[in-house]
Structures are given as structure tokens and as C-alpha cells.
C-alpha positions as CSV (number, residue, x, y, z in Angstrom):
1,M,121.8,4.6,-110.0
2,T,124.2,6.9,-111.7
3,K,123.9,10.3,-110.2
4,R,127.5,11.7,-110.1
5,L,128.9,12.5,-113.5
6,L,132.3,13.9,-114.6
7,F,132.8,15.4,-118.1
8,V,136.4,15.4,-119.4
9,C,138.1,17.1,-122.3
10,L,141.8,18.2,-122.8
11,G,142.0,21.6,-121.2
12,N,138.7,21.9,-119.3
13,I,137.9,25.3,-120.9
14,C,135.5,24.5,-123.8
15,R,133.9,21.1,-124.2
16,S,133.7,19.7,-120.7
17,P,132.5,23.0,-119.0
18,A,129.9,23.3,-121.8
19,A,128.7,19.7,-121.0
20,E,128.7,20.5,-117.2
21,G,126.7,23.7,-117.7
22,T,124.3,22.1,-120.2
23,M,123.7,19.1,-117.9
24,R,122.8,21.4,-115.0
25,K,120.3,23.2,-117.2
26,I,118.6,20.3,-119.0
27,C,118.8,17.5,-116.5
28,P,118.9,18.9,-112.9
29,G,119.2,16.6,-110.0
30,F,122.6,15.1,-110.9
31,T,126.0,16.0,-109.3
32,V,128.1,17.1,-112.2
33,D,131.6,18.4,-112.6
34,S,134.2,18.8,-115.4
35,A,137.9,18.4,-115.6
36,G,140.7,18.2,-118.1
37,T,143.4,15.6,-118.7
38,A,145.9,18.4,-119.0
39,N,146.6,21.0,-116.3
40,W,147.2,24.1,-118.5
41,H,144.1,26.0,-117.4
42,S,143.7,24.9,-113.8
43,G,141.9,27.7,-111.8
44,K,140.9,29.6,-114.9
45,P,137.4,30.2,-116.2
46,P,136.1,28.6,-119.4
47,Y,137.3,30.1,-122.7
48,Q,135.5,33.4,-123.4
49,P,134.1,32.4,-126.8
50,M,132.6,29.2,-125.3
51,M,131.1,31.2,-122.4
52,S,129.5,33.7,-124.9
53,V,127.9,31.1,-127.1
54,A,126.7,29.1,-124.1
55,A,125.2,32.3,-122.6
56,Q,123.2,32.9,-125.8
57,R,121.5,29.5,-125.1
58,G,120.9,30.4,-121.5
59,I,123.8,28.3,-120.1
60,D,125.9,30.1,-117.5
61,L,129.5,28.9,-117.3
62,G,130.8,31.9,-115.3
63,D,131.3,30.1,-112.0
64,L,133.3,27.2,-113.4
65,R,137.0,26.9,-113.1
66,G,139.4,24.5,-114.8
67,R,140.9,21.6,-113.0
68,Q,142.8,18.5,-113.9
69,V,141.4,15.0,-113.5
70,T,142.7,13.1,-110.5
71,A,142.8,9.4,-109.6
72,E,140.3,10.2,-106.8
73,D,137.8,11.2,-109.4
74,F,137.3,7.6,-110.3
75,D,135.9,7.0,-106.8
76,R,134.0,10.3,-106.6
77,F,131.9,9.8,-109.7
78,D,129.6,7.1,-111.0
79,M,130.5,7.7,-114.6
80,I,133.2,9.6,-116.4
81,L,132.3,10.9,-119.9
82,A,135.2,11.8,-122.3
83,M,134.7,14.2,-125.2
84,D,137.1,12.3,-127.5
85,L,139.0,9.1,-128.0
86,Q,142.4,10.5,-126.9
87,N,140.9,11.8,-123.6
88,R,139.3,8.5,-123.0
89,A,142.6,6.7,-123.5
90,D,144.3,9.2,-121.2
91,L,141.6,8.6,-118.6
92,E,142.1,4.8,-118.8
93,A,145.9,5.3,-118.3
94,L,145.1,7.3,-115.1
95,R,142.5,4.7,-113.8
96,P,143.6,3.3,-110.4
97,A,144.1,-0.5,-110.4
98,G,140.9,-2.4,-109.7
99,N,138.6,0.6,-110.3
100,T,135.5,-0.2,-112.3
101,T,134.0,3.3,-112.8
102,P,132.6,3.4,-116.4
103,V,134.5,5.7,-118.7
104,R,132.5,6.4,-121.8
105,L,132.5,8.7,-124.8
106,L,129.7,11.3,-124.4
107,M,128.7,10.8,-128.0
108,E,127.8,7.2,-127.3
109,F,124.5,8.7,-126.0
110,A,123.7,10.3,-129.4
111,P,124.0,7.6,-132.0
112,E,121.9,9.7,-134.4
113,A,124.7,12.2,-134.5
114,E,126.9,9.6,-136.3
115,C,130.1,10.8,-134.7
116,D,132.3,9.4,-131.9
117,E,133.8,12.6,-130.7
118,V,133.0,16.2,-129.8
119,P,135.5,18.3,-131.8
120,D,137.6,20.8,-129.9
121,P,136.3,24.3,-130.7
122,Y,139.6,25.8,-129.4
123,F,140.9,24.6,-132.8
124,T,137.8,24.4,-135.0
125,R,136.3,27.7,-133.7
126,D,132.8,26.1,-134.1
127,F,131.4,26.6,-130.6
128,D,127.8,26.2,-131.8
129,Q,128.6,22.8,-133.2
130,V,130.0,21.7,-129.9
131,L,126.9,22.9,-128.0
132,D,124.6,21.2,-130.6
133,L,126.4,17.9,-130.1
134,V,126.6,18.2,-126.3
135,E,122.8,19.0,-126.1
136,I,121.9,16.0,-128.3
137,A,124.2,13.6,-126.3
138,L,123.0,14.9,-122.9
139,S,119.4,14.5,-123.9
140,G,120.2,10.8,-124.6
141,L,122.1,10.4,-121.5
142,C,119.4,12.0,-119.3
143,A,116.8,9.7,-120.9
144,Q,118.9,6.7,-120.1
145,L,119.7,7.7,-116.6
146,Q,116.2,8.7,-115.4
């Protein structure tokens, strides 16, 4: 059974920490973490606007710190969930030879949303949209995994 999940975006300051925090709130009992394919924000807290919008929904991201995905993550987690197509491609490039850990797009679990990707709010500035999409997808993911 899938119990260890890694959420991945580019910088690990907006989308993936939002998914990690939301998963902890709506579907406890799983081991969750988040990471970025880039290392620009390693050791830093999530982006303040994302933390503020998440806090308005009762999601605390304050204890999270950015980190970069490692090859070891493919062994540590049962499933890796990418926020967009480019991050999924970057994860596949990092995948160790012979590893079979599923790497999926988070939005695969929200077909009713009719989008493949969670847009990056660092650029769109729409932090509420990201949390809306993450909540829908995680509800679908939780239903499938339990």
C-alpha cells in the first residue's frame, strides 16, 4: 500500500509545500514530504504569500523548509507526485536505473479539474487557485489510496 508520498515542484516554496501541508491536514496517516527539482531555495521556508493563503485555510506550512530532490528519494517514497509536466520530465531524468517508483502528475487524481498541471503561483500570483487544485487532487488521491 502506498503510504509514503513526495510532492515535487520547481523551487519547493509554493506548490509542493502547499500539497504537503494540505495532505497532512485532509488525509493524515501518510508519510509526506516535498522537494524541488531545483536547489534555489534549499533550507528556506515556503514563499510568504503561499504561507499566508494556506494559513487562511487552516494549513500551517511554517515548519517546512525547501530541499532538492535526490536520487535516494526514489527509494524512500512509494509514489512521487509532480506538479507539472516539466518537473515530471526532470524527475524521470533523475530516476536511478532500474527504479520503478511511480512518478505521476498530481492532477491525474482530479480529472474533473480538466487540467494536467498545477500552475506556478510564483509567476501567476494566484495562490488560491493552486490551493483549490491541490485540495481537489488530494481528495481524489486520498480516496484512491485508502
